[in-house]
Residue, then its C-alpha position, 0 to 999 in steps of 0.5 A: m222855391s224848394d223846401r231845401a232852399l226855404s230850410a236853408r234861410p237863416v233864422p231871425a236873431g229875435r226868434l232865436r233870443a226868444a226861443y233861447s229865453r223860453r228854454r231858459v225860463a223852463r229850465s229855471a222853473l224845472g230847477a226851482c221845482s226840483w230844489a223845492i222837492v228836495l227841500l220838501f223831502v228833507l222837511i218831511a223827514l225831519l218834521g213829519p213823524p212828530l206831526v203825524g203822531a202814529d206809531p209806524a210799528r203799531q199793528t192793528s186789526d184794520a189790515m189792508a184798510s183802504i185809503g181813508a178808511s178807519g181814519h188812515l189817510l193812506g190806508t194800512d198794510d197787511l199787518g194793520r200799520d198805518m201807511l202814512a206814518r210808515m211813509l213819513y218815518g221811512a224817509r228818515p233812513l233813506l235820506l240819512v244814508a244818502f246824505l251821510s254816504t254822499a258826504l263820505a264820498a265827497v271827502l274821500g273823492v275830493a281829497i284823493g283828487l286834489v292830491a293827485g291833480f295838484f302834485g301830478r307825476w307818480i303820485e297822480w298815476v298811482l292814486m288814479r290807478l287805484m281809482d280805476l281799479a275801484l271803478a272797474f269793480p262793480a259798485m253794488l257788489l262792493i257795497i254788498l261785500v261791505v254790508a256782508a263783512w259788517r252787518p246790515g244797517v246805517p253804518s255799513l250802508v254809509v261806508g259801502i255806498g260812500v267808498s263806492l261812489a268816491p272814485g267818480l268824484a276823485r277823477l272829476t276833482r283830479a281833472l279840475a285840479a290839474r287844470e288849476a295847478g298851472r295857473d298863475y295864482v298857484l305859481a305865485a303862492r308857490l313862489g311865495g313859499t306857501r305850503a302845498p296843503r294850504i294852496m290846495v285848500q285855500e286857493v285851488l279848492p274854492n276855484i273848483a268848488g262850483p262843478l264839484l258841488a253840482q256833481v255832489v248833488m247828483t251823487l246824492s240821487v245815486a246814493a239814495g238809489f243804492a240805499a233803496g235797492l239794498s234795503y229792497l234786497g234785505l241788506g239795508i235798514q232791517p225791520p221793524t224800522p220803516d224804510w221805503g225800499y223794504m216796504v217795496q219788497a214787503g208790498q210786492e206780494f200785494l201788488y195786484t190787490a193793494p198796489r199802493l203798498v208798492v207804488l207809494p214807497a217806490a214813487a217817493t223814492l223815484i221823485f227824490v232821485v229825479a229831483c236831486n238829478f235836476a237839482g244838480d243840473d240846475l246848480r251846474d248851469a248856475l255855477d258854470p260861467r259859460g252857461t250863458r252861451 
């Protein structure tokens, strides 16, 4: 029998179910691990600095101490500052900017998308054309303009990143809200005299919350990447406040002599961003009613 005929044989149903079960278990384990990493980073940002007890801005004579030398678990930088303290304190501004800007993007995007999808017609056309215009503008350039018009820091980063990420959430919300606007429960609420804002908030929004929540978690990773990138460019958190993005920029001069100055903050940022992506993907699978197919 030819190889083509052998390959055309149907795969037994039991083998398909076993393969599907293994894949599902692997995805569940990856999702649980991702959520654990995200929670760990949040706990590090909240509880890590008080536990370490060291001042991240205190300069000592032990410049460029190696890992474990002179009582410094992660060594010191070129100014003799403790790297462990700087890593723990550096998680705070990154996560603060990421969470606040994502919350701002969610509020703006969901509000605009709900109004556009629910009312439709010219309101939808105007709002979506504005969102298309915002999407056509490079996000990084928009954030830089906001930071330049203001001044580098947490408020300007939150506003710039939040505004730049809102159009993507608005388009998703509009599509979901437009689908729900024609459902029977919405028509019944309208016939019952319920006002449009109440229908949108109490009826439509809970039915589209699952996909939106998953997308918001994934947006968190984008916000964290923008925050770290802008700090690397010198437009984010300003020294002496420790920040992972700025630590990468300051340590690249010693990339070959002391690579840990770059690798540690860069790896921490990368792990958080990837974990947020997998966590959002896991949440989407859990909330998607068609995810069991």
